[in-house]
C-alpha positions in Angstrom: 356.7 142.6 203.4 357.2 142.8 207.2 358.1 146.1 208.8 360.8 146.0 211.4 360.2 147.2 215.0 362.3 150.3 214.1 360.0 151.1 211.2 356.8 150.4 213.2 357.8 152.6 216.1 359.4 155.3 213.9 356.2 155.7 211.8 354.2 155.8 215.0 356.4 158.6 216.4 355.9 160.6 213.1 352.2 160.0 213.3 352.1 161.2 216.9 354.0 164.4 216.0 351.6 164.9 213.0 348.5 165.0 215.3 350.2 167.0 218.1 349.3 170.6 218.4 352.7 171.5 219.7 356.2 170.0 220.0 356.3 166.8 222.1 359.1 166.1 224.5 361.0 162.8 224.6 359.3 162.1 228.0 355.9 162.6 226.5 356.7 160.3 223.6 358.1 157.7 225.9 355.0 157.8 228.0 352.7 157.5 225.1 354.6 154.7 223.3 356.1 152.6 226.1 359.3 152.7 224.1 362.5 153.0 226.2 364.0 156.5 226.2 367.3 155.2 224.7 365.6 153.5 221.8 363.2 156.5 221.3 366.2 158.8 221.1 367.9 156.6 218.5 364.7 156.6 216.4 364.3 160.4 216.7 368.0 160.9 215.8 367.5 158.9 212.6 364.3 160.8 211.8 366.1 164.1 212.5 369.1 163.2 210.3 366.6 162.1 207.6 364.9 165.5 207.6 361.6 164.2 209.0 361.7 165.8 212.4 363.4 168.8 214.1 364.1 169.4 217.7 364.0 172.5 219.9 365.6 173.1 223.3 364.2 175.0 226.2 361.0 175.1 228.2 358.6 174.7 225.3 361.1 172.4 223.4 360.6 169.0 222.0 360.2 167.4 218.7 358.0 168.2 215.7 357.8 167.4 212.1 360.3 169.2 209.8 357.7 169.5 207.0 354.0 169.4 206.4 352.6 165.9 206.9 351.3 166.1 203.4 354.9 166.3 202.1 356.2 163.3 204.0 355.6 159.9 202.5 355.9 156.5 204.1 358.9 155.9 201.9 360.5 159.1 203.3 360.0 157.8 206.8 361.3 154.3 206.0 364.4 155.7 204.2 365.1 158.0 207.2 364.9 154.9 209.5 367.2 153.0 207.1 364.4 150.5 206.6 363.2 151.0 203.0 361.8 148.2 201.0 364.6 146.2 199.4 363.7 144.0 196.4 365.4 140.7 195.9 368.6 140.6 193.8 366.9 139.1 190.8 364.9 142.3 190.3 368.1 144.3 189.7 369.5 141.6 187.4 372.0 140.4 190.0 370.6 136.9 190.2 373.0 134.2 189.2 370.2 132.0 187.9 369.8 132.8 184.2 366.4 130.9 184.4 365.2 132.7 187.4 361.4 132.6 187.3 361.0 135.3 189.9 362.5 138.3 188.0 359.3 139.6 186.4 357.1 138.8 189.4 359.4 140.4 191.9 359.9 143.4 189.6 356.2 144.0 189.5 355.8 143.5 193.3 358.7 145.9 193.8 357.2 148.6 191.6 353.8 148.2 193.2 355.1 148.4 196.8 357.5 151.3 196.0 354.6 153.1 194.3 352.3 152.8 197.3 355.1 153.7 199.8 355.9 156.8 197.7 352.3 157.9 197.3 350.9 157.5 200.8 351.7 160.5 203.0 351.7 161.0 206.7 348.7 163.3 206.2 346.8 160.4 204.5 347.5 158.3 207.6 346.2 161.0 209.9 343.1 161.5 207.8 342.4 157.8 207.7 342.8 157.7 211.5 340.5 160.6 212.0 337.8 159.1 209.7 338.1 155.8 211.5 337.7 157.4 214.9 334.6 159.2 213.7 333.0 155.9 212.7 333.6 154.3 216.1 331.8 157.0 218.1 
């Protein structure tokens, strides 16, 4: 499974918002990610419409997570970014080959990947990052 650029940057934006102590502006996010403002705003709009982030206007405005990071799964983020894991047609019985040898294997792979994506939360990612940073010091 290969993540798209959209998924990679979108998850990174969510991660940055999860570790931030206050809302981050688009300018701050742009500076920290080297993602163009236009693309960044597209990603944030997708995450906002997917219920992952909220935005605030004004002097102390910016973006922050809409929910607790422990309540946001990787699958939630990918779905908001319209980049969820899509299994091959044979998993859903749509394969034209009645002797398709891949149906069972891809079904198991699909269940495994979907299970992991649905169980790993943004908080898990933050905790992993924090524990890795502690080891490097």
